[in-house]
C-alpha angles and dihedrals in degrees: 000000000000112000096008122127120219110234113222098181098072114050110237091231125099123223115237091257091053092048091048090051092052092045092047091051092050091048095063095056122101125209134300087036120131129221117191128188120192140162117043097343117197111225092234091056090057091045090052093049092047091046091055098040118103120227109281094032109119114229114187137170110208133177113251091248094061101074092114088062092061111097114203132355135320125234097192125022122190116191116191123202114301120203119234123018091257094058093046091048092050091052092048093048094051112031110042091060089069094061115105121241108277089022123132134246120196120192118194114204093027116153089009108071117053099216094045093043092048090049093045094050093045093052117019097018093053094044124103086214095073134060118203105233101182142270142259104208106302094348109097123191127207129179123212107245141141104247125204117224092262092049090050089055093052090045091052090051090050091052094043088056087066091065088085091059090045092052093048091052092049092048092049091052092048090050092048091048090050091052094050094048 
C-alpha cells in the first residue's frame, strides 16, 4: 500500500481467539452486508472474515485512501495497524463514520501501539457514536451506538482500564529491547 508504514511491534498474526471473534462477527451478517478491511491487514484477519461470511456478504480489502470509492455503508470495519499517528488519525477520522448504527469496528493493534492507540482514543474512543465492547489481546471491538452522557462516562472508564494492559506491553517491549542491546 503506498504511503503505509509496516508496523513491526505487533505481529501480523491473529491468535485463535481473535480469529474466532472475527469469524463469528462475519457469520451473523445477512446479504447484502459489507465487510471492509483497511490499514495494515493481516492475511489471517481476511481469512477469518471470509470464512465466516455468508454467500452474498461482500468482503473487501481497501487501501485507506480509497474511502471515496466505497458506495453505501459498511456493516463491519476492520482497521489494521497504521504507521505514524497521522496515518492512524486519518483512517479513524474518515472510515468509522461509514459504519451503520449497530455495526462493528475492529481495531488491530489497539492498546498496544502508542500512535494507533492515541489516534483511536482521540477519535473513536472520545466519540458518543461508539461503545467500547472489549478486546481480545490487541484486537479491540467497538459497536456503533448513540451514547448518552452517562454511557460515555462508563465507556471512558472501560477504555481507561485498558491502560494497564498497554503499560505492561510497553514495559515488556522496553525490557526486551534492553536485553537485546
